[in-house]
matplotlib code that plots the C-alpha trace (Angstrom):
import matplotlib.pyplot as plt

x = [40.1, 42.4, 41.3, 41.3, 44.3, 44.5, 46.8, 50.3, 49.3, 49.0, 45.9, 42.8, 40.8, 38.0, 35.1, 34.1, 32.1, 29.5, 29.9, 27.3, 25.1, 28.2, 29.1, 25.7, 25.8, 22.8, 22.7, 19.8, 19.9, 20.8, 23.6, 24.9, 25.3, 26.9, 29.4, 30.3, 30.8, 32.9, 35.3, 35.1, 35.3, 38.6, 40.0, 39.0, 40.6, 42.5, 43.3, 39.7, 38.0, 38.1, 35.8, 34.3, 32.9, 31.2, 31.4, 29.0, 26.7, 26.0, 24.9, 21.2, 19.0, 21.7, 23.7, 21.2, 22.8, 26.3, 25.3, 23.6, 26.0, 29.4, 29.8, 29.8, 32.6, 34.6, 34.5, 35.4, 38.4, 36.2, 34.5, 31.7, 30.1, 28.8, 25.9, 24.7, 21.9, 18.9, 19.8, 22.6, 23.5, 20.6, 22.7, 25.3, 25.3, 28.2, 26.1, 25.6, 22.9, 21.6, 17.8, 16.8, 13.1, 10.3, 8.8, 8.1, 6.3, 4.4, 3.5, 3.5, 1.2, 4.2, 6.4, 6.2, 4.8, 8.1, 10.0, 7.5, 7.6, 11.4, 11.5, 8.8, 10.8, 14.3, 14.0, 12.6, 15.0, 18.1, 17.0, 16.4, 19.7, 21.9, 24.3, 23.1, 20.5, 21.4, 18.8, 18.8, 16.0, 14.0, 11.0, 12.5, 13.6, 10.0, 8.9, 11.5, 10.6, 6.8, 6.7, 9.7, 9.4, 13.1, 14.4, 15.2, 18.8, 19.5, 18.5, 20.7, 20.0, 22.8, 21.5, 22.7, 24.8, 25.8, 29.1, 30.7, 31.4, 27.7, 27.8, 30.4, 28.5, 29.4, 27.1, 28.9, 28.3, 24.6, 24.3, 26.1, 23.8, 20.7, 21.8, 22.6, 19.1, 17.2, 16.1, 15.6, 13.1, 13.3, 12.4, 11.2, 12.8, 11.3, 14.0, 14.0, 13.3, 10.0, 7.6, 3.9, 4.8, 6.5, 3.0, 4.0, 0.4, -0.3, 2.0, -0.1, -1.9, 1.4, 2.8, 0.0, 0.2, 4.0, 3.7, 1.4, 4.3, 6.9, 8.3, 8.6, 8.2, 10.5, 11.1, 14.6, 15.1, 15.3, 12.8, 13.6, 12.2, 10.6, 8.8, 5.3, 5.3, 1.8, 0.7, 3.4, 2.2, 5.6, 8.4, 11.0, 14.7, 15.6, 18.5, 20.9, 24.6, 26.4, 28.5, 25.4, 23.5, 24.7, 24.3, 20.7, 20.0, 21.6, 19.8, 16.3, 13.9, 13.0, 13.1, 9.8, 9.4, 5.7, 6.4, 4.0, 6.8, 10.6, 13.0, 15.2, 14.7, 18.3, 17.5, 16.0, 19.3, 21.4, 19.2, 19.6, 23.3, 23.2, 21.2, 17.9, 14.7, 12.8, 9.0, 8.2, 5.4, 4.6, 5.0, 7.4, 10.9, 10.7, 9.8, 12.7, 15.1, 13.9, 13.2, 12.2, 14.5, 11.8, 8.1, 6.0, 2.7, 0.1, 0.8, -2.9, -3.0, -2.5, -3.6, -1.1, 1.8, 0.7, 0.5, 3.9, 5.8, 4.4, 5.2, 8.7, 9.4, 8.1, 9.4, 13.1, 13.1, 11.4, 13.9, 16.8, 15.4, 15.0, 18.4, 20.1, 18.1, 18.7, 22.4, 22.5, 20.5, 22.6, 25.8, 24.8, 24.8, 28.3, 29.1, 32.1, 29.8, 27.9, 31.2, 32.4, 29.2, 29.2, 32.8, 32.1, 29.2, 31.2, 34.2, 31.9, 30.8, 34.4, 35.3, 32.5, 33.1, 31.1, 31.8, 29.4, 28.7, 31.4, 30.0, 29.1]
y = [-54.5, -51.6, -48.3, -45.2, -43.0, -39.3, -37.9, -37.8, -39.3, -42.5, -44.7, -42.9, -44.7, -46.3, -45.4, -41.9, -41.5, -38.7, -37.2, -34.4, -35.9, -36.7, -33.0, -32.1, -30.7, -32.6, -36.4, -38.7, -42.3, -41.2, -39.0, -41.6, -44.1, -41.5, -40.6, -44.1, -45.2, -42.1, -43.1, -46.9, -47.7, -45.9, -47.7, -51.0, -50.4, -47.1, -47.5, -48.1, -45.0, -41.2, -39.1, -36.1, -33.5, -30.2, -27.1, -27.6, -24.9, -27.3, -30.1, -29.4, -27.8, -25.7, -28.9, -30.5, -28.5, -29.5, -33.2, -33.1, -31.0, -30.6, -34.1, -36.0, -33.7, -34.0, -37.8, -38.1, -40.3, -42.8, -45.9, -45.7, -43.0, -44.4, -42.2, -43.2, -40.7, -41.5, -39.2, -39.2, -37.6, -38.6, -38.1, -40.6, -44.3, -44.9, -44.6, -47.0, -45.4, -46.2, -45.6, -45.9, -45.9, -44.3, -42.3, -39.2, -41.2, -43.5, -40.8, -37.5, -35.8, -35.8, -33.6, -30.3, -30.2, -29.2, -31.9, -34.6, -33.3, -33.4, -36.9, -38.2, -36.8, -37.9, -41.2, -43.3, -41.7, -42.3, -45.9, -46.9, -45.5, -46.7, -49.6, -51.0, -49.9, -50.7, -50.5, -51.1, -53.6, -56.3, -54.1, -51.3, -53.7, -54.8, -51.2, -50.4, -53.4, -52.8, -49.0, -48.3, -51.4, -52.4, -55.8, -57.9, -58.5, -54.7, -54.2, -55.4, -55.3, -54.1, -53.2, -50.2, -50.7, -49.5, -48.2, -50.6, -47.7, -47.3, -50.1, -48.5, -45.8, -45.1, -43.7, -40.4, -39.8, -40.7, -38.3, -35.5, -35.8, -35.8, -32.6, -30.9, -31.6, -31.0, -34.6, -34.6, -37.5, -41.0, -40.8, -42.7, -41.4, -40.9, -39.9, -38.9, -36.0, -34.5, -35.7, -36.6, -40.2, -40.7, -41.0, -39.3, -38.3, -41.9, -41.5, -38.9, -41.5, -43.2, -39.8, -39.2, -42.7, -42.4, -39.0, -40.5, -42.9, -40.1, -40.9, -38.3, -39.1, -36.8, -36.2, -35.6, -34.6, -31.8, -30.0, -30.0, -27.5, -30.1, -32.1, -31.6, -32.2, -33.5, -33.7, -33.9, -33.3, -34.2, -32.1, -31.5, -31.7, -30.5, -31.9, -33.9, -33.5, -36.7, -36.5, -36.7, -39.3, -42.5, -41.1, -40.1, -43.6, -45.3, -43.2, -43.9, -46.4, -47.3, -46.0, -45.8, -45.6, -45.6, -44.7, -45.6, -46.0, -46.6, -48.0, -49.3, -47.6, -47.0, -45.5, -48.9, -50.6, -47.9, -47.9, -51.7, -51.4, -49.1, -51.6, -49.6, -51.6, -50.8, -50.5, -50.0, -50.0, -53.2, -51.4, -50.8, -52.2, -51.9, -55.6, -56.6, -54.4, -55.1, -58.8, -60.5, -58.2, -55.6, -55.1, -54.5, -52.6, -51.8, -48.2, -47.1, -48.7, -45.9, -48.2, -50.8, -48.3, -47.0, -50.5, -51.6, -48.4, -48.4, -52.1, -51.7, -48.6, -50.2, -53.8, -54.2, -57.9, -57.1, -54.3, -56.7, -59.3, -56.8, -55.2, -58.6, -59.4, -56.0, -56.1, -59.5, -58.2, -55.1, -57.0, -58.7, -55.3, -53.7, -50.9, -52.9, -55.5, -52.8, -51.5, -54.9, -55.8, -52.5, -52.9, -56.4, -55.2, -52.4, -54.7, -57.1, -54.2, -53.1, -56.6, -56.6, -53.1, -53.5, -51.0, -48.2, -47.6, -45.0, -42.4, -39.6]
z = [-80.8, -81.5, -79.9, -82.1, -81.7, -81.7, -84.3, -83.0, -79.6, -77.6, -77.8, -76.3, -73.6, -75.6, -73.2, -72.2, -69.0, -69.1, -65.6, -65.9, -63.1, -61.0, -60.6, -59.1, -55.6, -54.4, -54.6, -55.3, -56.6, -60.2, -59.1, -56.7, -59.5, -61.7, -59.0, -58.1, -61.6, -62.5, -59.7, -59.7, -63.4, -64.0, -60.9, -62.4, -65.8, -66.0, -69.7, -70.6, -69.3, -69.6, -67.4, -69.1, -66.7, -67.5, -65.3, -62.3, -63.7, -66.5, -64.2, -64.5, -67.2, -68.7, -69.3, -71.7, -74.6, -73.4, -73.3, -76.7, -78.7, -76.9, -75.5, -78.8, -80.0, -76.8, -77.1, -80.8, -79.8, -77.9, -79.2, -76.5, -74.4, -71.0, -69.8, -66.3, -65.7, -68.1, -70.9, -73.6, -76.9, -79.1, -82.3, -81.2, -82.1, -79.6, -76.4, -73.5, -71.4, -67.9, -67.8, -64.1, -64.7, -66.7, -63.9, -65.9, -68.6, -66.2, -63.6, -65.5, -62.9, -60.5, -62.8, -64.6, -68.1, -69.7, -67.9, -69.1, -72.6, -72.8, -71.3, -73.7, -76.6, -75.5, -73.6, -76.5, -79.0, -76.8, -75.9, -79.5, -80.8, -77.9, -78.4, -75.0, -72.4, -68.8, -66.1, -62.4, -61.7, -63.4, -62.8, -64.8, -67.5, -68.0, -68.1, -70.8, -72.9, -72.7, -73.0, -75.3, -77.4, -77.0, -77.9, -74.8, -76.0, -75.8, -72.2, -69.3, -65.6, -63.3, -59.8, -57.8, -54.7, -51.3, -49.9, -47.4, -45.1, -44.4, -41.9, -39.6, -37.8, -34.2, -31.4, -31.3, -35.0, -34.6, -31.7, -33.5, -36.6, -34.4, -32.6, -35.9, -37.3, -34.0, -33.6, -29.9, -29.9, -31.4, -35.1, -38.2, -41.4, -44.9, -47.4, -51.0, -53.4, -52.7, -55.4, -55.6, -56.7, -53.3, -51.8, -48.6, -47.7, -46.8, -43.8, -42.0, -39.9, -39.0, -38.0, -35.6, -34.1, -33.7, -32.1, -29.5, -28.6, -28.5, -31.9, -34.7, -38.4, -40.4, -44.1, -45.5, -49.1, -51.5, -53.8, -57.5, -59.9, -62.1, -59.3, -58.0, -54.3, -53.4, -49.8, -47.2, -43.6, -42.1, -40.5, -43.2, -42.6, -46.1, -48.1, -46.0, -46.7, -47.6, -44.5, -42.3, -44.2, -42.6, -39.1, -40.0, -41.3, -38.3, -35.7, -37.1, -35.6, -39.2, -42.8, -44.6, -48.3, -49.4, -53.1, -55.8, -58.3, -57.9, -60.4, -57.5, -54.1, -53.1, -49.7, -48.6, -49.4, -47.7, -44.6, -44.4, -44.7, -41.7, -39.7, -40.0, -40.5, -43.7, -44.3, -47.9, -50.4, -52.2, -55.5, -58.4, -57.8, -54.0, -53.4, -55.6, -53.7, -50.2, -50.7, -47.4, -45.4, -44.7, -44.3, -47.5, -47.4, -50.0, -51.1, -50.4, -46.9, -44.5, -41.6, -42.7, -42.7, -39.3, -37.8, -39.3, -38.2, -34.7, -34.3, -35.6, -33.5, -30.3, -30.6, -30.1, -31.0, -34.3, -35.0, -34.2, -36.6, -39.4, -38.7, -39.2, -42.3, -43.8, -43.3, -45.0, -47.9, -48.3, -48.3, -51.6, -53.4, -53.1, -55.5, -56.5, -58.0, -59.9, -61.3, -62.3, -64.1, -65.9, -66.9, -68.2, -70.3, -71.8, -72.5, -74.4, -76.7, -77.2, -78.2, -80.8, -82.0, -85.2, -88.1, -88.6, -84.9, -84.3, -86.7, -84.2]

ax = plt.figure().add_subplot(projection="3d")
ax.plot(x, y, z, "-o")
ax.set_aspect("equal")
plt.show()
């Protein structure tokens, strides 16, 4: 397959990477995948990829116009546009889009009305026009097939991953992070953007039980303008800088994720890579991500979460067993695998390169 050539120049890399989410200052699961792929795909095949980044001020709401109108023009020399953060230029037939989940469509009460309206308009249009839709779990694949009516052959599952450096956390780093965030007592960690679908209110009983044992249940994560928070009732640490994240994971007695809906649940995998036991909801993609390496609880079972967290926090043998199981589980999901599978999927499309798909 011959790549298109700019006039008077060498062959252009055939795949553009939309790095709008990768330049955001605060990182969640979507941004993490975008950053990792923007770095790892060009390393795998330098002649195949061109990274297109807007100014950071266009990373969020102001960037929708850039993505829809400017990006197609800036990628005119590319055969494909790889968009790793749910949205993509709807006018383009050259898109490969990663749709992580349908949270805004399935749980609209957790989001602002304007955000839900935009997602309802854009997600189906982008998915139906895309050359290929990638998603991060079998759970999300089923959601896309059922609720967007996509053909099975047009949706491919490529799981997210973990950084191999997460496993190498020393005691000094853990202690430094704890001091910086005023974590003077043992703690259980809940981590994620603050949203009603995260179901954090179910942890209030667990927080009281843990406090009686001298253990604090803390919440790390940012607010976002389009999210509705719901009940919290936990001490908040705010957004945790990337440099502190692995130390925060490694110092926790456990990570708890009681979400009612997750397309993957990356904090569970990252915590396991750090040797931290995981207690998660038996809901969404979390059973698929956690497997048998953590404890799974019904999302409405406040007593079950309280029992599981107090047991894990107080039982060193249980923690040791879950630490070992979690590390084994996380080792099966390196980011290098995510990048290799993504590169292979894009290479297959480039090999086909059917006429009529390069129009916009």
